[in-house]
N, C-alpha and C positions, 0 to 999 in steps of 0.2 A: 375979749378974754387976752389976756395978755400971751407973749410969745416965751417958749421955752428958750431959756439960754443958759447951756452948760459949759464950763470954763473946761474943755477939753486936754489941755496943756497941764492944768492944775489936777486934774483925776488921774493923769498919767504920772504926775511929780509924785503925786501921794502913794500911790501905788507902789513907787519905787523906793520912795522913805520909806514904806512900810517893809519893804523888802530886805530893807538893809537893816532895821530894827529885828526881823524875824533873827537875820543871822547873826546879829551881837548877842539875843537872847540864846539864839541856839547853841553858840561856842561861849558861853560864861564859864562853865566850868575849864575850857580849854584856856582861858587867859590865866586864871589861877595855875595851871600846868605849865603855860608860859613863863610867868612871872615868878617861878620858883626858883629859876637859874639865877636871877638878878636878885632875889630875896634871901633865899639861903632857908636853911630850916631854923625857923625862928618862930615867935609868938605871931608874929604877921600875919606869916604863912598860915598857922593853925586857924587863924581866926577868918581867913580869906575862905579857906576852905569849908571850916563851918557855915559859914554865910552861905557860900555857893550849896551847900548841902541843903541848910533849911528853905531855901528859896526855891528849892527844884519845884516842887509842885506847884507853888504861885508861878513862877516862869513857863510852866507846862500850862496852865489856864491860861496867863498873858498870852502865850504863844496862838493856841487856838484861837482866843479873841482876837489877837492879829491877823490869823489867816482868814479867819471868816472878812473881816474889813479888807484886807488886800485881795480875795476874790472877788467880794463886792464890787470896788472901785474898778478892778482890771475888765469883769464882765460890764461892768456900765458903761466903762470907756469905749470895750469893743461893739459894746451895743448902739450907743449913740452914732459911733464913726460908720456902722453898717445901713443904719437907717437914714444918716445924712446921705450916705454913699446912695442909696438904693432912691431917696429923694430926687437926687440931681440926676441918677442914670434916667428916671420917671419923666423928670421935665426935660430932658435931651431928646429921649424917644417920643415925646408927644409934638414937641417942635420941630423934628424931622419929620414927621407924619403930617406936620401941618396942621395941628392942633393946638389951641388957645395957649 
């Protein structure tokens, strides 16, 4: 049977990237408001607002999916670290007690 290898750093980085993506999706409407002063009142601003409004439902669905994957990645990382720590502690205890 093969050994299980998990890239914990990649798992942690993936969770971090998903967190940043979720943040950007959550603030999509704010981006338009932030750009308003630079753009002024014109057709471009109206189009941006319309786009944000039309994508609201899709953004919410994507955010739910991103949240689920973020939680899975975070929980997986934490579980692998815990199992690894528990195994290391068991080995240390067995060694200290004179076990094999």
